[in-house]
C-alpha positions as CSV (number, residue, x, y, z in Angstrom):
1,M,-16.2,1.9,10.1
2,G,-13.5,1.5,7.4
3,N,-11.2,-1.2,7.3
4,L,-7.8,-0.9,7.2
5,I,-5.8,-2.9,4.3
6,Y,-2.2,-3.3,3.7
7,A,-1.6,-3.8,-0.5
8,A,2.0,-4.3,-1.6
9,I,3.5,-5.9,-5.2
10,T,6.4,-8.7,-3.9
11,S,8.6,-11.1,-4.5
12,L,7.6,-14.0,-4.4
13,D,10.6,-14.2,-1.6
14,G,8.4,-12.0,-0.3
15,Y,10.4,-8.7,-0.3
16,V,8.8,-4.7,-2.1
17,N,12.5,-4.1,-3.4
18,D,15.6,-6.0,-3.7
19,A,18.7,-5.7,-1.9
20,S,20.0,-2.8,-3.0
21,G,16.3,-1.3,-2.9
22,E,15.7,-1.3,-5.9
23,F,11.9,-2.8,-7.4
24,G,12.2,-2.2,-11.3
25,W,11.2,-5.6,-11.6
26,A,7.9,-4.9,-9.2
27,A,6.2,-2.0,-12.4
28,P,2.7,-3.7,-13.0
29,D,1.4,-4.4,-16.4
30,E,-1.9,-2.4,-17.3
31,E,-4.0,-5.3,-16.2
32,V,-2.1,-5.2,-13.1
33,H,-2.2,-1.4,-12.7
34,A,-6.2,-1.9,-13.3
35,A,-6.5,-4.2,-10.1
36,A,-4.2,-2.4,-8.0
37,N,-7.0,0.7,-9.3
38,A,-9.9,-0.9,-8.5
39,L,-8.7,-1.9,-5.0
40,E,-7.5,2.1,-4.5
41,R,-11.1,3.5,-6.1
42,E,-12.7,2.2,-2.3
43,V,-10.0,4.0,-0.5
44,G,-10.8,7.7,1.3
45,T,-7.4,7.4,3.0
46,C,-3.6,6.6,3.2
47,L,-1.4,6.0,5.5
48,Y,2.3,6.5,4.8
49,G,5.7,5.9,6.5
50,R,7.6,8.9,4.8
51,R,10.3,6.5,2.1
52,M,6.6,5.5,0.4
53,Y,5.5,8.9,0.5
54,E,8.1,10.1,-1.0
55,V,8.1,7.1,-4.3
56,M,4.4,8.1,-4.2
57,R,4.6,11.9,-4.4
58,V,5.6,11.4,-8.4
59,W,1.8,11.0,-8.6
60,E,1.5,14.7,-7.8
61,S,3.2,16.2,-10.8
62,M,4.0,13.4,-13.4
63,D,3.8,14.5,-16.9
64,L,1.0,11.6,-17.8
65,T,0.3,13.0,-21.6
66,E,1.8,10.4,-23.1
67,E,1.2,7.3,-19.8
68,P,-1.2,4.5,-20.7
69,A,-5.3,5.3,-18.9
70,V,-4.8,3.4,-16.2
71,M,-1.7,5.1,-14.7
72,R,-3.9,8.5,-15.8
73,E,-7.1,7.0,-13.9
74,Y,-4.3,6.4,-10.7
75,A,-2.5,9.5,-10.4
76,D,-6.3,10.6,-10.8
77,L,-7.3,8.2,-7.7
78,W,-3.8,9.8,-5.7
79,R,-4.4,12.8,-6.5
80,A,-8.6,12.7,-5.2
81,S,-6.8,11.1,-1.7
82,D,-6.8,11.8,1.4
83,K,-3.5,10.9,2.7
84,V,-1.9,11.2,6.2
85,V,2.4,10.7,6.4
86,Y,4.0,9.1,9.4
87,S,7.8,11.8,9.7
88,T,9.9,12.7,11.8
89,T,12.4,14.2,9.1
90,L,9.8,16.4,6.5
91,A,9.4,19.8,6.5
92,S,6.3,19.5,4.5
93,V,4.0,17.6,2.8
94,G,1.7,17.9,-0.5
95,E,-2.3,19.0,-0.5
96,R,-4.6,16.9,1.0
97,T,-2.2,14.9,2.9
98,R,-1.3,15.8,6.8
99,L,2.2,15.3,8.4
100,E,2.1,12.8,11.9
101,R,5.0,12.4,13.5
102,S,5.0,9.7,15.2
103,W,2.7,6.8,15.6
104,D,-0.2,6.6,18.0
105,P,-2.6,3.6,17.0
106,E,-5.2,5.1,18.5
107,V,-5.7,7.9,16.1
108,V,-5.6,4.8,13.8
109,R,-8.3,3.3,15.6
110,Q,-10.8,6.8,15.8
111,L,-9.8,7.4,11.9
112,K,-11.3,3.8,11.4
113,D,-13.8,4.4,13.7
114,T,-15.2,7.0,12.2
115,S,-14.4,6.8,8.2
116,D,-17.2,5.5,5.8
117,R,-14.6,3.9,3.3
118,P,-11.3,1.6,3.8
119,L,-7.7,3.7,4.6
120,S,-4.7,1.8,3.1
121,I,-1.6,1.9,5.1
122,G,1.4,1.9,2.4
123,G,4.8,0.7,2.6
124,P,5.7,-2.7,5.2
125,G,8.0,0.0,7.9
126,L,4.6,2.0,8.9
127,A,2.2,-1.2,8.3
128,Q,4.8,-3.2,10.6
129,H,3.2,-0.7,13.6
130,A,-0.2,-1.5,12.4
131,F,-0.2,-5.4,11.8
132,A,2.0,-5.2,16.3
133,D,-1.5,-3.5,16.9
134,G,-4.1,-5.0,15.4
135,L,-4.9,-2.5,12.7
136,V,-5.0,-4.5,10.1
137,D,-8.5,-5.7,8.9
138,E,-6.9,-7.1,4.8
139,V,-4.0,-8.2,2.9
140,H,-3.6,-7.6,-0.7
141,L,-0.5,-9.1,-2.0
142,F,0.5,-8.8,-5.7
143,L,3.1,-11.5,-6.1
144,T,5.4,-11.4,-8.7
145,P,6.9,-14.2,-9.9
146,V,10.7,-13.2,-9.5
147,V,13.0,-14.5,-6.4
148,V,15.4,-11.7,-5.3
149,G,16.9,-13.4,-2.3
150,G,16.5,-10.1,0.1
151,G,15.9,-6.7,0.8
152,T,12.6,-5.3,2.6
153,R,10.0,-7.7,3.7
154,A,6.3,-7.6,2.7
155,L,5.2,-9.0,5.5
156,P,6.8,-8.0,9.2
157,D,8.4,-10.6,11.5
158,G,7.0,-10.9,15.2
159,V,3.7,-11.4,13.9
160,R,1.2,-14.2,14.3
161,L,-2.0,-12.5,12.9
162,D,-5.0,-15.9,11.0
163,L,-6.0,-15.0,7.6
164,D,-8.8,-16.1,5.7
165,L,-8.1,-15.9,1.8
166,R,-11.3,-13.9,-0.2
167,D,-10.2,-14.2,-2.8
168,E,-7.2,-14.7,-5.4
169,G,-6.5,-14.3,-9.4
170,R,-3.9,-14.9,-11.7
171,F,-2.8,-12.0,-14.3
172,A,-1.6,-13.2,-17.9
173,G,2.3,-11.6,-17.0
174,G,2.3,-14.5,-14.6
175,V,0.9,-12.0,-11.1
176,V,-1.3,-13.2,-8.5
177,H,-3.3,-11.7,-6.4
178,L,-4.3,-13.3,-2.6
179,H,-6.7,-11.1,-0.8
180,Y,-6.6,-12.3,2.6
181,E,-8.9,-10.4,5.7
182,V,-7.5,-10.5,9.0
183,R,-9.7,-13.0,11.0
184,R,-10.7,-11.5,14.2
């Protein structure tokens, strides 16, 4: 059975973007990017909402010849993973990607039950459903040393989860990684 992992790069006050929708402050340095790659390396299937998929889809065709090795590795990982995108408006999706028109927790449970690798869920909008349906098994937060004062919250309101801290890490640039497992 595969665990469902939610990972997010957030501001210290818990937002994935600011009130203007900007997230340039969250761009990972090479050290943080390498840690994110290590997480992604284990994942077999990524679940995305439309907005997150549109942000991530740049990895399909971005010219990375002049970019650091960690970015090239992430692109390879992203391209090799299976993806499920939840959207009522997208007309098409890229390679290795399935389009679903609505969230169905039973379908995600089946994915988890039949997977021999972890699954990830990207984007707080979609993750809100998974948290509410009790499907998230692990939470990874990369806390960036910035306070943005508002925007899109990384974690959903109205959901209570008890978590156990499994690991933490500190990066030279001030980012802190927290790894939690959901207490069952």
